C-alpha positions in Angstrom: 328.7 33.0 -23.4 326.5 31.3 -20.9 328.0 30.6 -17.5 326.5 27.6 -15.7 326.7 27.6 -12.0 325.5 25.0 -9.5 324.2 26.6 -6.3 322.6 25.3 -3.1 319.5 27.5 -3.0 316.3 26.3 -1.3 314.0 29.2 -1.9 310.9 30.8 -0.4 307.9 32.2 -2.3 306.0 35.4 -2.3 303.0 34.6 -4.5 299.6 36.3 -4.5 298.0 33.0 -3.6 295.7 32.7 -0.6 296.9 29.1 -0.1 299.2 28.1 2.8 302.7 29.5 2.3 305.6 27.1 1.6 308.1 27.2 4.4 311.2 29.1 3.5 310.1 29.9 -0.1 309.4 33.3 -1.7 308.8 33.4 -5.4 307.6 36.4 -7.4 307.0 36.1 -11.2 304.9 37.7 -13.9 303.5 34.3 -15.0 303.6 30.7 -14.2 302.5 28.2 -16.8 302.7 24.6 -18.1 304.3 23.9 -21.4 302.7 20.5 -22.1 304.5 19.9 -25.4 307.9 20.2 -23.7 306.8 18.8 -20.4 307.9 21.9 -18.5 306.7 24.2 -15.8 307.9 27.8 -16.4 308.0 30.9 -14.3 308.6 33.8 -16.7 309.1 37.5 -16.4 310.8 39.3 -13.5 311.4 36.1 -11.6 312.6 36.7 -8.1 313.4 34.0 -5.6 314.5 34.7 -2.0 316.0 32.5 0.6 317.5 33.5 3.9 319.2 36.6 2.6 320.0 35.3 -0.8 318.2 36.7 -3.8 318.1 35.2 -7.3 316.8 37.3 -10.2 316.2 35.8 -13.6 314.0 36.1 -16.8 312.9 32.4 -16.5 313.0 29.5 -14.1 312.2 26.2 -15.7 311.3 22.8 -14.3 311.8 20.0 -16.9 309.6 16.9 -15.9 311.5 14.5 -18.2 314.9 15.4 -16.7 313.5 16.2 -13.2 315.8 19.3 -13.3 315.3 22.9 -12.4 317.3 25.8 -13.9 317.2 29.6 -14.3 318.2 31.5 -17.4 318.3 35.0 -18.8 319.8 38.1 -17.0 320.7 36.1 -13.9 321.9 37.8 -10.8 322.5 36.0 -7.5 323.1 38.1 -4.5 324.4 36.0 -1.5 323.7 36.9 2.1 327.3 38.3 2.4 326.6 40.8 -0.4 328.6 38.9 -3.1 327.0 39.2 -6.5 327.3 36.6 -9.3 325.9 37.2 -12.8 325.4 34.5 -15.4 323.4 33.5 -18.5 322.0 30.3 -16.9 322.3 28.5 -13.6 321.5 25.0 -12.6 319.5 24.9 -9.3 319.6 22.2 -6.6 317.1 19.5 -5.6 315.9 21.4 -2.6 314.9 24.3 -4.7 313.4 22.0 -7.4 311.2 20.4 -4.8 310.1 23.7 -3.4 309.4 25.1 -6.9 307.2 22.0 -7.6 305.2 22.5 -4.4 304.8 26.2 -5.3 303.5 25.3 -8.8 301.1 22.8 -7.4 299.8 25.4 -4.9 299.3 27.7 -7.8 297.2 25.0 -9.5 299.7 24.1 -12.2 299.5 20.3 -12.8 302.9 18.8 -12.0 303.4 15.0 -12.7 306.8 13.7 -11.7 
């Protein structure tokens, strides 16, 4: 069973890019790429997103251009600042995180048309 949770994360990124950091965002992933056929930007493999004490771990984080939607899937674990841990198969992510993820992808030179 896949649990779907809506959360209010706005995340901050830790990428090995020399570009200017995105305020409040730290993202670590094995790869970031564009799936042109499906119109998606995908962070895949050991995805870790951190925001003010909250940590989201997932196999994949996906931005769908057609739906203008961001979600995470696969071995999800959300650790909140108070220590509470939630596990799920997939998780819908909010607009703030979506916009930060798009800025991160652009900074990493992935073409993102909205």
